[in-house]
C-alpha positions as CSV (number, residue, x, y, z in Angstrom):
1,X,-20.4,-29.4,6.2
2,X,-19.2,-28.3,9.6
3,X,-21.1,-25.1,10.4
4,X,-18.1,-22.9,11.2
5,X,-16.2,-24.0,8.1
6,X,-19.4,-23.5,6.1
7,X,-19.7,-20.0,7.4
8,X,-16.1,-19.2,6.4
9,X,-16.7,-20.7,2.9
10,X,-19.8,-18.7,2.2
11,X,-18.9,-15.6,4.3
12,X,-22.5,-15.6,5.5
13,X,-21.4,-14.0,8.8
14,X,-20.5,-10.8,6.9
15,X,-23.8,-9.1,7.1
16,X,-24.2,-5.4,6.3
17,X,-25.0,-4.7,10.0
18,X,-21.8,-6.4,11.2
19,X,-19.7,-4.7,8.6
20,X,-21.1,-1.3,9.6
21,X,-20.5,-2.1,13.3
22,X,-16.9,-3.2,12.8
23,X,-16.1,-0.3,10.6
24,X,-17.6,2.2,13.1
25,X,-15.7,0.7,16.0
26,X,-12.4,0.8,14.1
27,X,-13.0,4.3,12.9
28,X,-14.0,5.7,16.3
29,X,-11.1,3.9,18.1
30,X,-8.5,5.0,15.5
31,X,-9.7,8.5,15.3
32,X,-9.7,8.8,19.1
33,X,-6.1,7.5,19.2
34,X,-5.0,10.1,16.6
35,X,-6.8,12.8,18.4
36,X,-5.1,11.9,21.6
37,X,-1.7,12.1,19.9
38,X,-2.5,15.5,18.5
39,X,-4.0,17.1,21.7
40,X,-1.1,15.8,23.9
41,X,1.6,17.1,21.4
42,X,3.7,20.2,22.1
43,X,3.5,22.0,18.8
44,X,4.5,19.5,16.1
45,X,6.2,17.2,18.6
46,X,4.2,14.4,20.2
47,X,4.3,13.3,23.9
48,X,7.1,10.8,23.1
49,X,9.3,13.4,21.5
50,X,8.6,12.4,17.9
51,X,7.4,14.7,15.1
52,X,3.7,14.3,14.3
53,X,3.4,12.2,11.2
54,X,6.8,10.7,12.1
55,X,8.1,9.6,8.7
56,X,6.9,12.8,7.0
57,X,9.5,14.6,8.9
58,X,12.2,13.2,6.6
59,X,10.3,14.5,3.6
60,X,10.1,17.9,5.1
61,X,13.7,18.0,6.2
62,X,14.9,16.8,2.7
63,X,12.7,19.4,1.1
64,X,14.3,22.1,3.2
65,X,17.7,21.1,2.1
66,X,16.6,21.4,-1.5
67,X,15.2,24.9,-0.9
68,X,18.6,25.8,0.6
69,X,20.3,24.7,-2.6
70,X,21.7,21.4,-1.3
71,X,19.6,18.6,-2.9
72,X,22.5,16.0,-2.8
73,X,22.7,16.5,1.0
74,X,19.3,14.8,1.4
75,X,21.0,11.5,0.5
76,X,23.7,12.0,3.2
77,X,22.6,10.4,6.4
78,X,24.6,12.6,8.7
79,X,23.6,15.9,7.0
80,X,19.9,14.8,6.8
81,X,19.9,13.8,10.5
82,X,21.4,17.1,11.5
83,X,18.7,18.9,9.6
84,X,15.9,16.8,11.1
85,X,17.2,17.5,14.6
86,X,17.6,21.2,13.8
87,X,13.9,21.4,12.8
88,X,12.3,19.0,15.3
89,X,14.7,19.0,18.2
90,X,17.7,17.1,19.5
91,X,15.6,14.2,20.7
92,X,14.5,13.3,17.1
93,X,15.5,9.9,15.8
94,X,17.0,9.5,12.4
95,X,14.6,9.0,9.4
96,X,16.6,8.2,6.3
97,X,15.7,9.5,2.8
98,X,15.5,6.5,0.5
99,X,13.4,7.9,-2.4
100,X,14.6,8.6,-6.0
101,X,15.8,12.1,-6.8
102,X,12.6,13.2,-8.6
103,X,10.6,12.9,-5.3
104,X,12.8,15.8,-4.0
105,X,10.7,18.2,-6.1
106,X,7.5,17.4,-4.1
107,X,9.4,17.4,-0.9
108,X,10.7,20.9,-1.7
109,X,7.2,22.1,-2.5
110,X,5.8,20.8,0.8
111,X,8.7,22.5,2.7
112,X,7.6,25.9,1.5
113,X,4.9,26.0,4.2
114,X,5.1,25.4,8.0
115,X,5.4,21.7,8.9
116,X,1.9,21.3,10.3
117,X,0.3,22.7,7.2
118,X,2.5,20.6,5.0
119,X,1.6,17.4,6.8
120,X,-2.1,18.2,6.7
121,X,-2.0,19.1,3.0
122,X,0.0,16.0,2.1
123,X,-2.3,13.6,4.0
124,X,-5.5,15.4,3.0
125,X,-4.7,15.6,-0.8
126,X,-3.5,12.0,-1.0
127,X,-6.5,10.7,1.1
128,X,-8.9,12.3,-1.4
129,X,-7.0,10.7,-4.3
130,X,-7.2,7.3,-2.6
131,X,-11.0,7.6,-2.0
132,X,-11.5,8.8,-5.6
133,X,-9.6,5.7,-6.8
134,X,-11.7,3.4,-4.7
135,X,-14.9,5.1,-6.0
136,X,-13.7,4.6,-9.6
137,X,-13.1,0.9,-9.0
138,X,-16.7,0.5,-7.7
139,X,-18.1,2.7,-10.4
140,X,-16.3,0.7,-13.1
141,X,-18.3,-2.4,-12.2
142,X,-21.5,-0.6,-11.8
143,X,-21.6,-1.2,-8.1
144,X,-23.9,1.1,-6.2
145,X,-21.8,3.4,-4.1
146,X,-23.5,3.8,-0.8
147,X,-22.5,5.1,2.6
148,X,-21.3,1.6,3.7
149,X,-18.6,1.5,1.1
150,X,-17.4,5.0,1.9
151,X,-17.3,4.0,5.6
152,X,-15.4,0.8,4.9
153,X,-12.9,2.7,2.8
154,X,-12.3,5.4,5.4
155,X,-12.2,3.0,8.3
156,X,-9.8,0.6,6.6
157,X,-7.1,0.2,9.4
158,X,-4.2,0.9,7.0
159,X,-5.6,4.4,6.6
160,X,-4.8,5.2,10.2
161,X,-1.5,3.5,10.1
162,X,-0.6,5.7,7.1
163,X,-1.9,8.9,8.8
164,X,0.0,8.1,12.0
165,X,3.3,7.8,10.0
166,X,2.5,10.7,7.7
167,X,3.3,8.4,4.9
168,X,2.6,7.9,1.2
169,X,0.4,4.8,1.2
170,X,-2.6,6.8,-0.1
171,X,-0.6,8.0,-3.1
172,X,0.6,4.5,-3.9
173,X,-2.8,3.0,-3.7
174,X,-4.4,5.8,-5.8
175,X,-1.8,5.5,-8.5
176,X,-2.0,1.7,-8.8
177,X,-5.8,1.7,-8.6
178,X,-6.1,4.6,-11.1
179,X,-3.8,2.9,-13.5
180,X,-5.8,-0.4,-13.4
181,X,-9.2,1.4,-13.8
182,X,-7.9,3.3,-16.9
183,X,-5.9,0.4,-18.3
184,X,-8.4,-0.6,-21.0
185,X,-10.1,2.7,-21.6
186,X,-7.2,5.1,-21.5
187,X,-4.0,3.1,-21.9
188,X,-1.6,6.1,-22.1
189,X,-3.0,7.7,-19.0
190,X,-2.8,4.4,-17.2
191,X,0.9,4.2,-18.2
192,X,1.6,7.6,-16.8
193,X,0.1,6.6,-13.4
194,X,2.1,3.4,-13.4
195,X,5.2,5.4,-14.2
196,X,4.6,7.7,-11.3
197,X,4.8,4.7,-9.0
198,X,8.6,4.8,-9.7
199,X,8.8,7.2,-6.7
200,X,8.7,3.9,-4.7
201,X,10.4,1.6,-7.3
202,X,10.1,-1.5,-5.2
203,X,6.4,-1.6,-6.0
204,X,6.8,-1.5,-9.7
205,X,8.6,-4.8,-10.1
206,X,5.7,-6.8,-11.6
207,X,3.7,-4.0,-13.4
208,X,6.0,-4.2,-16.5
209,X,5.6,-8.0,-16.6
210,X,1.9,-7.7,-16.7
211,X,2.0,-5.1,-19.5
212,X,4.4,-7.2,-21.6
213,X,2.6,-10.5,-21.2
214,X,-0.7,-8.9,-22.2
215,X,0.8,-6.9,-25.1
216,X,-0.2,-3.5,-23.7
217,X,2.6,-1.7,-25.4
218,X,1.1,1.7,-25.4
219,X,0.8,1.6,-21.6
220,X,4.3,0.2,-21.3
221,X,5.7,2.9,-23.5
222,X,3.8,5.6,-21.5
223,X,5.1,4.2,-18.2
224,X,8.7,4.1,-19.5
225,X,8.5,7.6,-20.9
226,X,7.1,8.9,-17.6
227,X,10.0,7.4,-15.6
228,X,12.5,8.7,-18.2
229,X,10.9,12.2,-18.0
230,X,11.0,12.2,-14.2
231,X,14.7,11.2,-14.3
232,X,15.6,13.8,-16.8
233,X,13.7,16.5,-14.9
234,X,15.5,15.6,-11.7
235,X,18.9,15.6,-13.4
236,X,18.2,19.1,-14.9
237,X,16.9,20.5,-11.6
238,X,19.3,19.0,-9.1
239,X,22.4,18.0,-11.1
240,X,23.8,14.6,-12.1
241,X,25.4,14.2,-8.7
242,X,22.1,13.3,-7.2
243,X,22.2,9.8,-8.9
244,X,25.4,8.5,-7.3
245,X,24.2,10.0,-4.0
246,X,20.9,8.1,-4.4
247,X,22.7,4.8,-5.2
248,X,24.8,5.3,-2.1
249,X,21.8,6.0,0.1
250,X,20.1,2.9,-1.4
251,X,23.0,0.8,-0.2
252,X,22.7,2.3,3.2
253,X,18.9,1.6,3.3
254,X,19.4,-2.0,2.1
255,X,22.1,-2.9,4.6
256,X,21.0,-0.9,7.7
257,X,17.3,-0.6,7.4
258,X,16.4,-3.9,5.6
259,X,19.1,-6.5,6.1
260,X,20.1,-5.4,9.7
261,X,16.5,-4.9,10.7
262,X,16.9,-1.3,11.7
263,X,13.2,-0.7,11.1
264,X,12.1,-3.8,13.0
265,X,11.2,-7.1,11.4
266,X,7.7,-7.0,12.8
267,X,7.0,-3.8,10.9
268,X,8.1,-5.1,7.5
269,X,5.5,-7.1,5.6
270,X,7.5,-9.4,3.4
271,X,8.8,-13.0,3.2
272,X,12.3,-11.6,3.6
273,X,11.4,-10.0,6.9
274,X,9.6,-13.2,8.0
275,X,12.7,-15.3,7.3
276,X,15.0,-12.8,9.2
277,X,12.6,-12.6,12.1
278,X,12.8,-16.4,12.4
279,X,16.6,-16.4,12.4
280,X,17.5,-16.9,8.8
281,X,20.7,-15.4,7.5
282,X,20.6,-12.7,4.8
283,X,21.4,-15.0,1.9
284,X,18.7,-17.5,2.8
285,X,16.2,-14.7,3.4
286,X,16.9,-13.3,-0.1
287,X,16.6,-16.8,-1.6
288,X,13.2,-17.3,0.0
289,X,12.0,-13.9,-1.1
290,X,13.3,-14.5,-4.6
291,X,11.5,-17.9,-4.8
292,X,8.2,-16.3,-3.7
293,X,8.7,-13.4,-6.1
294,X,9.3,-15.8,-9.0
295,X,6.3,-17.9,-8.1
296,X,4.1,-14.9,-7.7
297,X,5.3,-13.5,-11.1
298,X,4.6,-16.8,-12.9
299,X,1.1,-17.1,-11.4
300,X,0.4,-13.5,-12.2
301,X,1.6,-13.8,-15.8
302,X,-0.6,-16.9,-16.3
303,X,-3.6,-15.2,-14.8
304,X,-3.3,-12.0,-16.9
305,X,-2.6,-14.0,-20.1
306,X,-6.0,-15.6,-19.7
307,X,-7.6,-12.2,-20.6
308,X,-10.6,-12.9,-18.5
309,X,-11.9,-11.9,-15.1
310,X,-10.3,-8.5,-14.9
311,X,-11.3,-8.0,-11.3
312,X,-9.3,-11.0,-10.2
313,X,-6.4,-10.0,-12.4
314,X,-6.3,-6.4,-11.0
315,X,-6.7,-7.7,-7.4
316,X,-3.8,-10.2,-7.8
317,X,-1.5,-7.5,-9.2
318,X,-2.2,-5.2,-6.3
319,X,-1.3,-7.9,-3.7
320,X,1.7,-9.0,-5.9
321,X,3.2,-5.6,-5.8
322,X,3.7,-6.1,-2.0
323,X,4.6,-9.8,-2.1
324,X,7.3,-9.2,-4.8
325,X,9.4,-6.9,-2.7
326,X,11.5,-7.6,0.4
327,X,10.8,-4.1,1.7
328,X,7.2,-3.0,2.4
329,X,5.9,-1.8,5.8
330,X,2.5,-1.9,7.3
331,X,1.5,1.5,6.0
332,X,2.1,0.1,2.5
333,X,-0.8,-2.3,3.1
334,X,-2.9,0.6,1.8
335,X,-2.3,-1.2,-1.5
336,X,-4.7,-3.9,-0.3
337,X,-7.6,-1.4,-0.5
338,X,-7.8,-1.7,-4.4
339,X,-7.6,-5.5,-4.0
340,X,-10.6,-5.5,-1.7
341,X,-12.5,-3.0,-3.8
342,X,-12.0,-5.0,-7.1
343,X,-13.0,-8.3,-5.5
344,X,-15.9,-6.9,-3.6
345,X,-17.3,-5.1,-6.6
346,X,-16.9,-8.2,-8.8
347,X,-18.5,-10.4,-6.1
348,X,-21.5,-8.1,-5.8
349,X,-22.0,-8.2,-9.5
350,X,-21.4,-11.9,-10.3
351,X,-21.4,-13.7,-6.9
352,X,-18.6,-14.5,-4.6
353,X,-16.5,-17.6,-4.9
354,X,-15.7,-19.9,-2.0
355,X,-14.0,-18.2,0.9
356,X,-13.7,-14.9,-1.0
357,X,-15.7,-12.8,1.5
358,X,-13.8,-14.3,4.4
359,X,-10.5,-13.4,2.6
360,X,-11.7,-9.9,2.0
361,X,-12.5,-9.5,5.7
362,X,-9.1,-10.8,6.6
363,X,-7.3,-8.4,4.3
364,X,-9.4,-5.5,5.6
365,X,-8.5,-6.2,9.3
366,X,-4.9,-7.4,9.0
367,X,-3.3,-3.9,8.9
368,X,-4.7,-3.3,12.4
369,X,-2.9,-6.3,13.9
370,X,0.0,-7.1,11.6
371,X,2.7,-5.2,13.5
372,X,1.5,-5.9,17.0
373,X,1.0,-9.7,16.5
374,X,4.3,-10.1,14.8
375,X,6.1,-8.2,17.6
376,X,4.4,-10.2,20.3
377,X,4.4,-13.7,18.7
378,X,6.8,-13.6,15.8
379,X,3.9,-14.7,13.6
380,X,3.8,-12.5,10.4
381,X,0.0,-12.5,10.0
382,X,0.2,-9.8,7.4
383,X,2.4,-11.7,5.0
384,X,0.6,-14.9,5.7
385,X,-2.8,-13.3,4.9
386,X,-1.5,-11.8,1.7
387,X,0.0,-15.1,0.5
388,X,-3.3,-16.9,1.3
389,X,-5.4,-14.3,-0.4
390,X,-3.1,-14.2,-3.5
391,X,-3.4,-18.0,-3.8
392,X,-7.2,-17.8,-3.5
393,X,-7.4,-15.1,-6.1
394,X,-5.3,-17.0,-8.6
395,X,-7.5,-20.1,-8.0
396,X,-10.5,-17.9,-8.5
397,X,-10.7,-18.8,-12.2
398,X,-11.0,-22.4,-11.2
399,X,-13.4,-21.7,-8.4
400,X,-15.7,-19.8,-10.8
401,X,-16.4,-23.1,-12.5
402,X,-18.2,-24.1,-9.4
403,X,-21.6,-22.5,-8.8
404,X,-21.1,-19.1,-7.4
405,X,-22.4,-18.2,-4.0
406,X,-26.1,-17.6,-4.4
407,X,-27.2,-14.0,-4.9
408,X,-28.8,-14.0,-1.4
409,X,-25.3,-14.3,0.0
410,X,-24.1,-11.0,-1.5
411,X,-23.3,-8.2,0.8
412,X,-26.1,-6.1,-0.6
413,X,-28.8,-8.8,-0.6
414,X,-32.0,-8.0,1.2
415,X,-31.4,-10.6,3.8
416,X,-28.1,-9.2,4.7
417,X,-29.4,-5.7,4.6
418,X,-31.7,-6.8,7.4
419,X,-28.7,-8.1,9.3
420,X,-29.6,-11.9,8.9
421,X,-26.7,-14.4,8.8
């Protein structure tokens, strides 16, 4: 076998020493970049005139409208934009509110304190939840949790993309990972966590499918009840008018942010954005996205109905949550962290299949380059990497029929611990 191809197949180049070196380099560089943004800021405004934690500014502005007794106003672009500029200055660009009404309660809670403290609290609390979820995945398989795994989880490039935007990727990853970890042991609790993902409904498309095809009715009922409870609470707290306002804002987000590319195609990690970036019209882009979503759903259903190899099933669902929606940005690639954790823990316990370690390395690094490469070359490496990894995971059941990579090739093997290839 050609040596480079053989190395990719076995992942022998992924020694512990190299993993540690890459993680430290990414961590130090990313932390330095974030520190530079903070020290060059004027109060909560960075050197380019944007609020620190850019996208978090819309959460804070919407929360302030709720505290003023105007929750419906958060869904009105003109009113929200005026509030954002009132808080952060006239140079602030518009950040639209596109979340369901029940997320306004959390926004209002965060808006009770000064912006900087709210941003720090939000990112800190959800980062802890994310790390706890990754630890739970590794602990579920009996994988020894050492400093390398903590380093890899913290240095994961999507972590810094998420922090830079002040976004909610930590929360999404924690809810999905937590639900999967609890799925068999505590099905009702898992359903509650899955239900809470409704704060970003585009990531809940395939979760009900998995629960139905596997007959997990208690989890399904708990998830449905959670969503219903959230909707009822929002209606009682903010009034029924928030729902028509939400639907109207959703249409605005679909037409202006997604279809017209207001966010930038290079930032969106989906087949839809790929098609639009390459010149496809809106109908064709939706058709291609729909075809991929259906194909992913069918493959996912078949994989989960097999009722075997839970790590591959969970990892596939995590990637599928992104592939199934036309709207996911690079900070949403935090959801790849549970995929990597499930597959890495399973591989350490039972051996890695062909190309699995290489796929894990690609998924780990892709958030660092997905946006910049797509912007410079129009090549959506993030979407391509996820499609390839999903195909590999689905085929994993077949690949397991082949002899697994020998134990000596595992990441924690003595030879790799010594840094040998």
